[in-house]
PDB file of N, CA, C and O in Angstrom:
ATOM      1  N   MET A   1     -51.436 -26.601 -20.582  1.00  0.00           N
ATOM      2  CA  MET A   1     -49.826 -26.762 -20.078  1.00  0.00           C
ATOM      3  C   MET A   1     -49.857 -26.504 -18.595  1.00  0.00           C
ATOM      4  O   MET A   1     -50.195 -25.489 -17.986  1.00  0.00           O
ATOM      5  N   HIS A   2     -49.497 -27.470 -18.235  1.00  0.00           N
ATOM      6  CA  HIS A   2     -49.268 -27.564 -16.694  1.00  0.00           C
ATOM      7  C   HIS A   2     -47.795 -26.798 -15.852  1.00  0.00           C
ATOM      8  O   HIS A   2     -46.725 -27.397 -15.955  1.00  0.00           O
ATOM      9  N   ASN A   3     -47.836 -25.844 -15.271  1.00  0.00           N
ATOM     10  CA  ASN A   3     -46.708 -25.250 -14.709  1.00  0.00           C
ATOM     11  C   ASN A   3     -46.345 -25.622 -13.542  1.00  0.00           C
ATOM     12  O   ASN A   3     -47.149 -25.281 -12.675  1.00  0.00           O
ATOM     13  N   PRO A   4     -45.091 -26.416 -13.023  1.00  0.00           N
ATOM     14  CA  PRO A   4     -45.017 -26.728 -12.045  1.00  0.00           C
ATOM     15  C   PRO A   4     -44.712 -25.663 -10.466  1.00  0.00           C
ATOM     16  O   PRO A   4     -43.641 -25.074 -10.608  1.00  0.00           O
ATOM     17  N   ILE A   5     -45.126 -25.456  -9.627  1.00  0.00           N
ATOM     18  CA  ILE A   5     -44.395 -24.021  -8.623  1.00  0.00           C
ATOM     19  C   ILE A   5     -43.372 -24.834  -8.405  1.00  0.00           C
ATOM     20  O   ILE A   5     -43.256 -26.058  -8.346  1.00  0.00           O
ATOM     21  N   THR A   6     -42.435 -23.668  -8.262  1.00  0.00           N
ATOM     22  CA  THR A   6     -41.073 -23.824  -8.111  1.00  0.00           C
ATOM     23  C   THR A   6     -40.896 -23.175  -6.834  1.00  0.00           C
ATOM     24  O   THR A   6     -41.388 -22.081  -6.558  1.00  0.00           O
ATOM     25  N   GLN A   7     -40.037 -24.014  -5.903  1.00  0.00           N
ATOM     26  CA  GLN A   7     -40.122 -23.346  -4.621  1.00  0.00           C
ATOM     27  C   GLN A   7     -38.761 -22.776  -4.381  1.00  0.00           C
ATOM     28  O   GLN A   7     -37.887 -23.487  -4.878  1.00  0.00           O
ATOM     29  N   THR A   8     -38.290 -21.651  -3.736  1.00  0.00           N
ATOM     30  CA  THR A   8     -37.146 -21.201  -3.716  1.00  0.00           C
ATOM     31  C   THR A   8     -36.473 -21.702  -2.019  1.00  0.00           C
ATOM     32  O   THR A   8     -37.089 -21.481  -0.977  1.00  0.00           O
ATOM     33  N   THR A   9     -35.759 -22.065  -2.056  1.00  0.00           N
ATOM     34  CA  THR A   9     -35.189 -22.126  -0.658  1.00  0.00           C
ATOM     35  C   THR A   9     -34.225 -21.156  -0.223  1.00  0.00           C
ATOM     36  O   THR A   9     -33.244 -20.914  -0.926  1.00  0.00           O
ATOM     37  N   PRO A  10     -34.479 -20.392   1.236  1.00  0.00           N
ATOM     38  CA  PRO A  10     -34.000 -19.293   1.398  1.00  0.00           C
ATOM     39  C   PRO A  10     -32.353 -19.494   1.436  1.00  0.00           C
ATOM     40  O   PRO A  10     -31.882 -20.514   1.940  1.00  0.00           O
ATOM     41  N   ILE A  11     -31.565 -18.533   0.914  1.00  0.00           N
ATOM     42  CA  ILE A  11     -30.213 -18.695   0.306  1.00  0.00           C
ATOM     43  C   ILE A  11     -29.487 -17.805   2.149  1.00  0.00           C
ATOM     44  O   ILE A  11     -29.841 -16.755   2.685  1.00  0.00           O
ATOM     45  N   GLN A  12     -28.479 -18.788   2.564  1.00  0.00           N
ATOM     46  CA  GLN A  12     -28.126 -18.095   3.789  1.00  0.00           C
ATOM     47  C   GLN A  12     -26.746 -17.730   3.476  1.00  0.00           C
ATOM     48  O   GLN A  12     -25.888 -18.612   3.472  1.00  0.00           O
ATOM     49  N   THR A  13     -26.490 -16.681   3.249  1.00  0.00           N
ATOM     50  CA  THR A  13     -25.231 -16.144   2.930  1.00  0.00           C
ATOM     51  C   THR A  13     -24.137 -15.685   4.013  1.00  0.00           C
ATOM     52  O   THR A  13     -23.000 -15.308   3.726  1.00  0.00           O
ATOM     53  N   HIS A  14     -24.596 -15.766   5.114  1.00  0.00           N
ATOM     54  CA  HIS A  14     -24.033 -15.511   6.584  1.00  0.00           C
ATOM     55  C   HIS A  14     -22.912 -14.389   6.610  1.00  0.00           C
ATOM     56  O   HIS A  14     -21.774 -14.677   6.982  1.00  0.00           O
ATOM     57  N   VAL A  15     -23.329 -12.813   6.119  1.00  0.00           N
ATOM     58  CA  VAL A  15     -22.533 -12.247   5.715  1.00  0.00           C
ATOM     59  C   VAL A  15     -22.450 -11.521   6.984  1.00  0.00           C
ATOM     60  O   VAL A  15     -21.434 -10.827   7.009  1.00  0.00           O
ATOM     61  N   LYS A  16     -23.417 -11.403   8.433  1.00  0.00           N
ATOM     62  CA  LYS A  16     -23.237 -10.957   9.219  1.00  0.00           C
ATOM     63  C   LYS A  16     -21.978 -11.638  10.125  1.00  0.00           C
ATOM     64  O   LYS A  16     -20.969 -11.122  10.605  1.00  0.00           O
ATOM     65  N   GLU A  17     -22.411 -12.818  10.139  1.00  0.00           N
ATOM     66  CA  GLU A  17     -21.456 -13.938  10.666  1.00  0.00           C
ATOM     67  C   GLU A  17     -19.973 -13.900  10.531  1.00  0.00           C
ATOM     68  O   GLU A  17     -19.191 -13.962  11.480  1.00  0.00           O
ATOM     69  N   ARG A  18     -19.644 -13.792   9.254  1.00  0.00           N
ATOM     70  CA  ARG A  18     -18.520 -13.708   8.414  1.00  0.00           C
ATOM     71  C   ARG A  18     -17.826 -12.434   8.936  1.00  0.00           C
ATOM     72  O   ARG A  18     -16.735 -12.519   9.499  1.00  0.00           O
ATOM     73  N   ALA A  19     -18.567 -11.027   8.719  1.00  0.00           N
ATOM     74  CA  ALA A  19     -17.918 -10.116   9.233  1.00  0.00           C
ATOM     75  C   ALA A  19     -17.616 -10.042  10.464  1.00  0.00           C
ATOM     76  O   ALA A  19     -16.504  -9.608  10.763  1.00  0.00           O
ATOM     77  N   GLU A  20     -18.600 -10.477  11.546  1.00  0.00           N
ATOM     78  CA  GLU A  20     -18.131 -10.124  13.068  1.00  0.00           C
ATOM     79  C   GLU A  20     -16.679 -11.456  13.158  1.00  0.00           C
ATOM     80  O   GLU A  20     -15.844 -11.376  14.059  1.00  0.00           O
ATOM     81  N   GLU A  21     -16.632 -12.341  12.316  1.00  0.00           N
ATOM     82  CA  GLU A  21     -15.728 -13.078  12.513  1.00  0.00           C
ATOM     83  C   GLU A  21     -13.966 -12.493  12.314  1.00  0.00           C
ATOM     84  O   GLU A  21     -12.923 -12.639  12.952  1.00  0.00           O
ATOM     85  N   GLN A  22     -14.331 -11.870  11.215  1.00  0.00           N
ATOM     86  CA  GLN A  22     -13.391 -11.086  10.547  1.00  0.00           C
ATOM     87  C   GLN A  22     -12.925  -9.831  11.124  1.00  0.00           C
ATOM     88  O   GLN A  22     -11.722  -9.582  11.054  1.00  0.00           O
ATOM     89  N   SER A  23     -13.778  -8.948  11.726  1.00  0.00           N
ATOM     90  CA  SER A  23     -13.753  -7.801  12.809  1.00  0.00           C
ATOM     91  C   SER A  23     -13.307  -8.019  14.143  1.00  0.00           C
ATOM     92  O   SER A  23     -13.367  -7.060  14.914  1.00  0.00           O
ATOM     93  N   SER A  24     -12.815  -9.250  14.605  1.00  0.00           N
ATOM     94  CA  SER A  24     -12.807  -9.121  16.171  1.00  0.00           C
ATOM     95  C   SER A  24     -11.628  -8.732  16.651  1.00  0.00           C
ATOM     96  O   SER A  24     -11.465  -8.804  17.869  1.00  0.00           O
ATOM     97  N   THR A  25     -10.518  -8.219  15.776  1.00  0.00           N
ATOM     98  CA  THR A  25      -9.488  -7.472  16.430  1.00  0.00           C
ATOM     99  C   THR A  25      -9.305  -6.007  15.550  1.00  0.00           C
ATOM    100  O   THR A  25      -8.222  -5.490  15.278  1.00  0.00           O
ATOM    101  N   MET A  26     -10.370  -5.595  15.261  1.00  0.00           N
ATOM    102  CA  MET A  26     -10.396  -4.281  14.721  1.00  0.00           C
ATOM    103  C   MET A  26     -10.792  -3.043  15.940  1.00  0.00           C
ATOM    104  O   MET A  26     -10.985  -3.296  17.129  1.00  0.00           O
ATOM    105  N   SER A  27     -10.842  -1.920  15.425  1.00  0.00           N
ATOM    106  CA  SER A  27     -10.977  -0.649  16.515  1.00  0.00           C
ATOM    107  C   SER A  27     -12.616  -0.542  16.346  1.00  0.00           C
ATOM    108  O   SER A  27     -13.075  -0.802  15.234  1.00  0.00           O
ATOM    109  N   PHE A  28     -13.421  -0.207  17.299  1.00  0.00           N
ATOM    110  CA  PHE A  28     -14.863   0.144  17.427  1.00  0.00           C
ATOM    111  C   PHE A  28     -14.898   0.697  16.029  1.00  0.00           C
ATOM    112  O   PHE A  28     -15.614   0.164  15.180  1.00  0.00           O
ATOM    113  N   GLU A  29     -14.095   1.828  15.735  1.00  0.00           N
ATOM    114  CA  GLU A  29     -14.698   2.616  14.188  1.00  0.00           C
ATOM    115  C   GLU A  29     -14.740   1.553  13.110  1.00  0.00           C
ATOM    116  O   GLU A  29     -15.715   1.435  12.368  1.00  0.00           O
ATOM    117  N   GLN A  30     -13.325   0.536  13.011  1.00  0.00           N
ATOM    118  CA  GLN A  30     -13.488  -0.196  12.247  1.00  0.00           C
ATOM    119  C   GLN A  30     -14.774  -1.235  12.303  1.00  0.00           C
ATOM    120  O   GLN A  30     -15.490  -1.403  11.316  1.00  0.00           O
ATOM    121  N   GLN A  31     -14.927  -1.715  13.190  1.00  0.00           N
ATOM    122  CA  GLN A  31     -16.179  -2.781  13.548  1.00  0.00           C
ATOM    123  C   GLN A  31     -17.382  -2.063  12.892  1.00  0.00           C
ATOM    124  O   GLN A  31     -18.151  -2.678  12.153  1.00  0.00           O
ATOM    125  N   ALA A  32     -17.528  -0.772  13.170  1.00  0.00           N
ATOM    126  CA  ALA A  32     -18.858  -0.198  12.959  1.00  0.00           C
ATOM    127  C   ALA A  32     -18.861  -0.413  11.273  1.00  0.00           C
ATOM    128  O   ALA A  32     -19.652  -1.164  10.703  1.00  0.00           O
ATOM    129  N   ALA A  33     -17.936   0.305  10.666  1.00  0.00           N
ATOM    130  CA  ALA A  33     -17.824   0.180   9.371  1.00  0.00           C
ATOM    131  C   ALA A  33     -18.022  -0.846   8.730  1.00  0.00           C
ATOM    132  O   ALA A  33     -18.580  -0.754   7.637  1.00  0.00           O
ATOM    133  N   ILE A  34     -17.599  -2.160   9.259  1.00  0.00           N
ATOM    134  CA  ILE A  34     -17.760  -3.562   8.714  1.00  0.00           C
ATOM    135  C   ILE A  34     -19.308  -4.055   9.310  1.00  0.00           C
ATOM    136  O   ILE A  34     -19.687  -5.160   8.923  1.00  0.00           O
ATOM    137  N   ARG A  35     -20.069  -3.404  10.085  1.00  0.00           N
ATOM    138  CA  ARG A  35     -21.337  -3.764  10.186  1.00  0.00           C
ATOM    139  C   ARG A  35     -22.075  -3.125   9.504  1.00  0.00           C
ATOM    140  O   ARG A  35     -23.161  -3.656   9.270  1.00  0.00           O
ATOM    141  N   SER A  36     -21.842  -1.918   8.980  1.00  0.00           N
ATOM    142  CA  SER A  36     -22.642  -1.142   8.002  1.00  0.00           C
ATOM    143  C   SER A  36     -22.372  -1.832   6.628  1.00  0.00           C
ATOM    144  O   SER A  36     -23.270  -2.085   5.824  1.00  0.00           O
ATOM    145  N   LEU A  37     -21.229  -2.074   6.459  1.00  0.00           N
ATOM    146  CA  LEU A  37     -20.830  -2.732   5.091  1.00  0.00           C
ATOM    147  C   LEU A  37     -21.676  -4.081   5.088  1.00  0.00           C
ATOM    148  O   LEU A  37     -22.360  -4.293   4.086  1.00  0.00           O
ATOM    149  N   ALA A  38     -21.689  -5.039   6.153  1.00  0.00           N
ATOM    150  CA  ALA A  38     -22.421  -6.284   6.151  1.00  0.00           C
ATOM    151  C   ALA A  38     -23.823  -5.830   5.727  1.00  0.00           C
ATOM    152  O   ALA A  38     -24.196  -5.982   4.564  1.00  0.00           O
ATOM    153  N   ASN A  39     -24.676  -5.219   6.756  1.00  0.00           N
ATOM    154  CA  ASN A  39     -26.094  -4.648   6.104  1.00  0.00           C
ATOM    155  C   ASN A  39     -26.262  -4.350   4.945  1.00  0.00           C
ATOM    156  O   ASN A  39     -27.321  -4.707   4.427  1.00  0.00           O
ATOM    157  N   ASP A  40     -25.312  -3.622   4.171  1.00  0.00           N
ATOM    158  CA  ASP A  40     -25.712  -3.432   3.145  1.00  0.00           C
ATOM    159  C   ASP A  40     -25.422  -4.022   1.984  1.00  0.00           C
ATOM    160  O   ASP A  40     -25.884  -3.718   0.884  1.00  0.00           O
ATOM    161  N   LEU A  41     -24.394  -5.153   2.316  1.00  0.00           N
ATOM    162  CA  LEU A  41     -24.221  -6.370   1.485  1.00  0.00           C
ATOM    163  C   LEU A  41     -25.771  -7.307   1.544  1.00  0.00           C
ATOM    164  O   LEU A  41     -26.385  -7.691   0.549  1.00  0.00           O
ATOM    165  N   HIS A  42     -26.100  -7.492   2.728  1.00  0.00           N
ATOM    166  CA  HIS A  42     -27.097  -8.309   2.801  1.00  0.00           C
ATOM    167  C   HIS A  42     -28.124  -7.806   1.944  1.00  0.00           C
ATOM    168  O   HIS A  42     -28.721  -8.540   1.156  1.00  0.00           O
ATOM    169  N   ARG A  43     -28.388  -6.389   2.085  1.00  0.00           N
ATOM    170  CA  ARG A  43     -29.780  -5.831   1.539  1.00  0.00           C
ATOM    171  C   ARG A  43     -29.063  -5.883  -0.151  1.00  0.00           C
ATOM    172  O   ARG A  43     -29.927  -5.897  -1.027  1.00  0.00           O
ATOM    173  N   LEU A  44     -27.965  -5.905  -0.526  1.00  0.00           N
ATOM    174  CA  LEU A  44     -27.792  -6.093  -1.750  1.00  0.00           C
ATOM    175  C   LEU A  44     -28.086  -7.284  -2.442  1.00  0.00           C
ATOM    176  O   LEU A  44     -28.648  -7.352  -3.535  1.00  0.00           O
ATOM    177  N   ASN A  45     -27.515  -8.601  -1.472  1.00  0.00           N
ATOM    178  CA  ASN A  45     -27.819  -9.774  -1.742  1.00  0.00           C
ATOM    179  C   ASN A  45     -29.308 -10.054  -1.940  1.00  0.00           C
ATOM    180  O   ASN A  45     -29.712 -10.628  -2.951  1.00  0.00           O
ATOM    181  N   HIS A  46     -30.119  -9.639  -0.960  1.00  0.00           N
ATOM    182  CA  HIS A  46     -31.638  -9.691  -1.225  1.00  0.00           C
ATOM    183  C   HIS A  46     -32.192  -8.916  -2.562  1.00  0.00           C
ATOM    184  O   HIS A  46     -32.978  -9.401  -3.376  1.00  0.00           O
ATOM    185  N   SER A  47     -31.620  -7.628  -2.610  1.00  0.00           N
ATOM    186  CA  SER A  47     -32.214  -7.235  -4.165  1.00  0.00           C
ATOM    187  C   SER A  47     -31.884  -8.129  -5.585  1.00  0.00           C
ATOM    188  O   SER A  47     -32.642  -8.355  -6.528  1.00  0.00           O
ATOM    189  N   VAL A  48     -30.312  -8.595  -5.358  1.00  0.00           N
ATOM    190  CA  VAL A  48     -29.777  -9.849  -6.555  1.00  0.00           C
ATOM    191  C   VAL A  48     -31.055 -10.540  -6.436  1.00  0.00           C
ATOM    192  O   VAL A  48     -31.910 -10.250  -7.273  1.00  0.00           O
ATOM    193  N   MET A  49     -31.319 -11.354  -5.591  1.00  0.00           N
ATOM    194  CA  MET A  49     -32.349 -12.621  -5.413  1.00  0.00           C
ATOM    195  C   MET A  49     -33.806 -12.382  -6.085  1.00  0.00           C
ATOM    196  O   MET A  49     -34.430 -13.229  -6.723  1.00  0.00           O
ATOM    197  N   LYS A  50     -34.265 -10.905  -5.779  1.00  0.00           N
ATOM    198  CA  LYS A  50     -35.441 -10.542  -6.109  1.00  0.00           C
ATOM    199  C   LYS A  50     -35.234 -10.007  -7.459  1.00  0.00           C
ATOM    200  O   LYS A  50     -36.273  -9.847  -8.100  1.00  0.00           O
ATOM    201  N   ALA A  51     -34.322  -9.745  -7.940  1.00  0.00           N
ATOM    202  CA  ALA A  51     -34.069  -9.414  -9.412  1.00  0.00           C
ATOM    203  C   ALA A  51     -34.122 -10.981 -10.336  1.00  0.00           C
ATOM    204  O   ALA A  51     -34.928 -11.066 -11.261  1.00  0.00           O
ATOM    205  N   VAL A  52     -33.435 -11.875 -10.083  1.00  0.00           N
ATOM    206  CA  VAL A  52     -33.231 -13.325 -10.579  1.00  0.00           C
ATOM    207  C   VAL A  52     -34.610 -13.748 -10.740  1.00  0.00           C
ATOM    208  O   VAL A  52     -35.087 -14.313 -11.724  1.00  0.00           O
ATOM    209  N   GLU A  53     -35.190 -13.419  -9.687  1.00  0.00           N
ATOM    210  CA  GLU A  53     -36.695 -14.504  -9.539  1.00  0.00           C
ATOM    211  C   GLU A  53     -37.734 -13.561 -10.168  1.00  0.00           C
ATOM    212  O   GLU A  53     -38.834 -14.073  -9.963  1.00  0.00           O
ATOM    213  N   ALA A  54     -37.883 -12.279 -10.920  1.00  0.00           N
ATOM    214  CA  ALA A  54     -38.271 -11.427 -11.903  1.00  0.00           C
ATOM    215  C   ALA A  54     -37.555 -11.492 -13.270  1.00  0.00           C
ATOM    216  O   ALA A  54     -37.570 -10.698 -14.210  1.00  0.00           O
ATOM    217  N   GLY A  55     -36.871 -12.772 -13.087  1.00  0.00           N
ATOM    218  CA  GLY A  55     -36.144 -12.930 -14.523  1.00  0.00           C
ATOM    219  C   GLY A  55     -35.318 -12.398 -15.242  1.00  0.00           C
ATOM    220  O   GLY A  55     -35.196 -12.545 -16.458  1.00  0.00           O
ATOM    221  N   VAL A  56     -34.432 -11.466 -14.233  1.00  0.00           N
ATOM    222  CA  VAL A  56     -33.012 -11.016 -14.554  1.00  0.00           C
ATOM    223  C   VAL A  56     -31.950 -11.691 -14.095  1.00  0.00           C
ATOM    224  O   VAL A  56     -31.958 -12.127 -12.944  1.00  0.00           O
ATOM    225  N   SER A  57     -30.909 -11.867 -14.912  1.00  0.00           N
ATOM    226  CA  SER A  57     -29.682 -12.367 -14.326  1.00  0.00           C
ATOM    227  C   SER A  57     -28.562 -11.275 -14.314  1.00  0.00           C
ATOM    228  O   SER A  57     -28.198 -10.478 -15.178  1.00  0.00           O
ATOM    229  N   VAL A  58     -28.094 -11.541 -12.892  1.00  0.00           N
ATOM    230  CA  VAL A  58     -27.219 -10.145 -12.589  1.00  0.00           C
ATOM    231  C   VAL A  58     -25.720 -10.376 -12.018  1.00  0.00           C
ATOM    232  O   VAL A  58     -25.606 -11.110 -11.036  1.00  0.00           O
ATOM    233  N   GLU A  59     -24.793  -9.901 -12.475  1.00  0.00           N
ATOM    234  CA  GLU A  59     -23.296 -10.372 -12.122  1.00  0.00           C
ATOM    235  C   GLU A  59     -23.066  -8.776 -11.664  1.00  0.00           C
ATOM    236  O   GLU A  59     -23.370  -7.755 -12.281  1.00  0.00           O
ATOM    237  N   LEU A  60     -22.449  -8.922 -10.423  1.00  0.00           N
ATOM    238  CA  LEU A  60     -21.352  -7.874  -9.864  1.00  0.00           C
ATOM    239  C   LEU A  60     -20.098  -7.906 -10.572  1.00  0.00           C
ATOM    240  O   LEU A  60     -19.560  -8.989 -10.805  1.00  0.00           O
ATOM    241  N   VAL A  61     -19.661  -6.977 -10.882  1.00  0.00           N
ATOM    242  CA  VAL A  61     -18.220  -6.891 -11.600  1.00  0.00           C
ATOM    243  C   VAL A  61     -17.482  -5.603 -10.807  1.00  0.00           C
ATOM    244  O   VAL A  61     -18.005  -4.569 -10.389  1.00  0.00           O
ATOM    245  N   ARG A  62     -16.363  -5.950 -10.762  1.00  0.00           N
ATOM    246  CA  ARG A  62     -15.208  -4.473  -9.862  1.00  0.00           C
ATOM    247  C   ARG A  62     -15.249  -3.575 -11.196  1.00  0.00           C
ATOM    248  O   ARG A  62     -14.785  -3.818 -12.310  1.00  0.00           O
ATOM    249  N   SER A  63     -15.813  -2.684 -10.815  1.00  0.00           N
ATOM    250  CA  SER A  63     -15.458  -1.546 -11.719  1.00  0.00           C
ATOM    251  C   SER A  63     -14.430  -0.324 -11.574  1.00  0.00           C
ATOM    252  O   SER A  63     -14.291   0.636 -12.332  1.00  0.00           O
ATOM    253  N   ALA A  64     -13.732  -0.637 -10.360  1.00  0.00           N
ATOM    254  CA  ALA A  64     -12.700   0.177  -9.957  1.00  0.00           C
ATOM    255  C   ALA A  64     -12.298  -0.259  -8.356  1.00  0.00           C
ATOM    256  O   ALA A  64     -13.005  -0.887  -7.568  1.00  0.00           O
ATOM    257  N   ARG A  65     -11.034   0.241  -8.158  1.00  0.00           N
ATOM    258  CA  ARG A  65     -10.445  -0.043  -6.643  1.00  0.00           C
ATOM    259  C   ARG A  65     -10.201   1.068  -6.042  1.00  0.00           C
ATOM    260  O   ARG A  65      -9.418   1.936  -6.427  1.00  0.00           O
ATOM    261  N   HIS A  66     -10.966   1.083  -4.927  1.00  0.00           N
ATOM    262  CA  HIS A  66     -10.603   2.539  -3.966  1.00  0.00           C
ATOM    263  C   HIS A  66      -9.645   2.502  -3.068  1.00  0.00           C
ATOM    264  O   HIS A  66      -9.645   1.689  -2.143  1.00  0.00           O
ATOM    265  N   HIS A  67      -8.868   3.254  -3.228  1.00  0.00           N
ATOM    266  CA  HIS A  67      -7.144   3.067  -2.240  1.00  0.00           C
ATOM    267  C   HIS A  67      -7.450   4.093  -1.084  1.00  0.00           C
ATOM    268  O   HIS A  67      -7.980   5.163  -1.386  1.00  0.00           O
ATOM    269  N   GLY A  68      -7.165   3.837   0.108  1.00  0.00           N
ATOM    270  CA  GLY A  68      -7.164   4.789   0.992  1.00  0.00           C
ATOM    271  C   GLY A  68      -5.527   5.473   1.446  1.00  0.00           C
ATOM    272  O   GLY A  68      -5.287   6.170   2.432  1.00  0.00           O
ATOM    273  N   GLY A  69      -4.896   5.173   0.756  1.00  0.00           N
ATOM    274  CA  GLY A  69      -3.642   5.597   0.921  1.00  0.00           C
ATOM    275  C   GLY A  69      -2.886   5.166   2.044  1.00  0.00           C
ATOM    276  O   GLY A  69      -1.730   5.573   1.940  1.00  0.00           O
ATOM    277  N   ASP A  70      -3.065   4.551   3.003  1.00  0.00           N
ATOM    278  CA  ASP A  70      -1.994   3.617   3.717  1.00  0.00           C
ATOM    279  C   ASP A  70      -1.976   2.252   3.464  1.00  0.00           C
ATOM    280  O   ASP A  70      -1.404   1.497   4.250  1.00  0.00           O
ATOM    281  N   GLY A  71      -2.590   1.794   2.358  1.00  0.00           N
ATOM    282  CA  GLY A  71      -2.129   0.169   1.839  1.00  0.00           C
ATOM    283  C   GLY A  71      -3.868  -0.106   1.967  1.00  0.00           C
ATOM    284  O   GLY A  71      -4.208  -1.197   1.508  1.00  0.00           O
ATOM    285  N   GLN A  72      -4.560   0.423   2.317  1.00  0.00           N
ATOM    286  CA  GLN A  72      -6.341   0.011   2.376  1.00  0.00           C
ATOM    287  C   GLN A  72      -6.854  -0.048   1.240  1.00  0.00           C
ATOM    288  O   GLN A  72      -6.393   0.830   0.511  1.00  0.00           O
ATOM    289  N   TRP A  73      -7.787  -0.843   0.633  1.00  0.00           N
ATOM    290  CA  TRP A  73      -8.212  -0.802  -0.946  1.00  0.00           C
ATOM    291  C   TRP A  73      -9.671  -1.483  -0.695  1.00  0.00           C
ATOM    292  O   TRP A  73      -9.876  -2.387   0.115  1.00  0.00           O
ATOM    293  N   GLY A  74     -10.362  -1.056  -1.296  1.00  0.00           N
ATOM    294  CA  GLY A  74     -11.843  -1.647  -1.425  1.00  0.00           C
ATOM    295  C   GLY A  74     -11.977  -1.965  -2.849  1.00  0.00           C
ATOM    296  O   GLY A  74     -11.182  -1.403  -3.602  1.00  0.00           O
ATOM    297  N   ASP A  75     -12.875  -2.795  -3.373  1.00  0.00           N
ATOM    298  CA  ASP A  75     -13.354  -2.781  -4.740  1.00  0.00           C
ATOM    299  C   ASP A  75     -14.893  -2.296  -4.730  1.00  0.00           C
ATOM    300  O   ASP A  75     -15.905  -2.621  -4.107  1.00  0.00           O
ATOM    301  N   LEU A  76     -14.602  -1.461  -5.621  1.00  0.00           N
ATOM    302  CA  LEU A  76     -16.370  -0.862  -5.909  1.00  0.00           C
ATOM    303  C   LEU A  76     -16.874  -1.749  -7.292  1.00  0.00           C
ATOM    304  O   LEU A  76     -16.064  -2.213  -8.094  1.00  0.00           O
ATOM    305  N   LEU A  77     -18.197  -1.881  -7.409  1.00  0.00           N
ATOM    306  CA  LEU A  77     -19.081  -2.820  -8.046  1.00  0.00           C
ATOM    307  C   LEU A  77     -20.032  -1.930  -8.803  1.00  0.00           C
ATOM    308  O   LEU A  77     -20.556  -0.916  -8.340  1.00  0.00           O
ATOM    309  N   ILE A  78     -20.232  -2.508 -10.248  1.00  0.00           N
ATOM    310  CA  ILE A  78     -21.266  -2.351 -10.949  1.00  0.00           C
ATOM    311  C   ILE A  78     -22.166  -3.499 -11.305  1.00  0.00           C
ATOM    312  O   ILE A  78     -21.539  -4.537 -11.514  1.00  0.00           O
ATOM    313  N   PRO A  79     -23.357  -3.579 -11.419  1.00  0.00           N
ATOM    314  CA  PRO A  79     -23.888  -4.908 -11.964  1.00  0.00           C
ATOM    315  C   PRO A  79     -24.139  -4.848 -13.350  1.00  0.00           C
ATOM    316  O   PRO A  79     -24.665  -3.879 -13.896  1.00  0.00           O
ATOM    317  N   VAL A  80     -23.723  -5.994 -13.992  1.00  0.00           N
ATOM    318  CA  VAL A  80     -24.172  -6.165 -15.393  1.00  0.00           C
ATOM    319  C   VAL A  80     -25.588  -7.287 -15.672  1.00  0.00           C
ATOM    320  O   VAL A  80     -25.636  -8.515 -15.602  1.00  0.00           O
ATOM    321  N   VAL A  81     -26.562  -6.357 -15.978  1.00  0.00           N
ATOM    322  CA  VAL A  81     -27.770  -7.214 -15.880  1.00  0.00           C
ATOM    323  C   VAL A  81     -28.181  -7.549 -17.291  1.00  0.00           C
ATOM    324  O   VAL A  81     -27.937  -6.833 -18.262  1.00  0.00           O
ATOM    325  N   VAL A  82     -28.927  -8.876 -17.327  1.00  0.00           N
ATOM    326  CA  VAL A  82     -29.251  -9.488 -18.842  1.00  0.00           C
ATOM    327  C   VAL A  82     -30.440  -9.900 -18.203  1.00  0.00           C
ATOM    328  O   VAL A  82     -30.466 -10.626 -17.209  1.00  0.00           O
ATOM    329  N   ALA A  83     -31.739  -9.283 -18.965  1.00  0.00           N
ATOM    330  CA  ALA A  83     -33.062  -9.479 -18.855  1.00  0.00           C
ATOM    331  C   ALA A  83     -33.531 -10.333 -19.694  1.00  0.00           C
ATOM    332  O   ALA A  83     -33.121 -10.273 -20.853  1.00  0.00           O
ATOM    333  N   ARG A  84     -34.606 -11.444 -19.282  1.00  0.00           N
ATOM    334  CA  ARG A  84     -35.259 -12.474 -20.043  1.00  0.00           C
ATOM    335  C   ARG A  84     -35.969 -11.761 -21.001  1.00  0.00           C
ATOM    336  O   ARG A  84     -36.488 -10.652 -20.871  1.00  0.00           O
ATOM    337  N   SER A  85     -35.946 -12.583 -22.100  1.00  0.00           N
ATOM    338  CA  SER A  85     -36.557 -11.784 -23.499  1.00  0.00           C
ATOM    339  C   SER A  85     -38.062 -12.550 -23.348  1.00  0.00           C
ATOM    340  O   SER A  85     -38.116 -13.738 -23.033  1.00  0.00           O
ATOM    341  N   ASN A  86     -39.257 -11.757 -23.602  1.00  0.00           N
ATOM    342  CA  ASN A  86     -40.547 -11.961 -23.295  1.00  0.00           C
ATOM    343  C   ASN A  86     -41.256 -12.944 -24.964  1.00  0.00           C
ATOM    344  O   ASN A  86     -42.436 -13.290 -25.022  1.00  0.00           O
TER     345      ASN A  86
END
């Protein structure tokens, strides 16, 4: 049986570019926090792609919302994972 080779095209999420656009009017501290978040999201996206290539489906779901007290909030995520049966 012939197994065709599947090539994956690198996915460009543009996390860094989007974060920079949205943080242009923020304070230095806020920009640093957004850069850190963008870096972490880039690593998370890479890990999700690796898991998918290993045969696992991954969905990120909001598990809670963190409130900063002055109207700011952020979604906290958990993975829902479904493994391919062999």
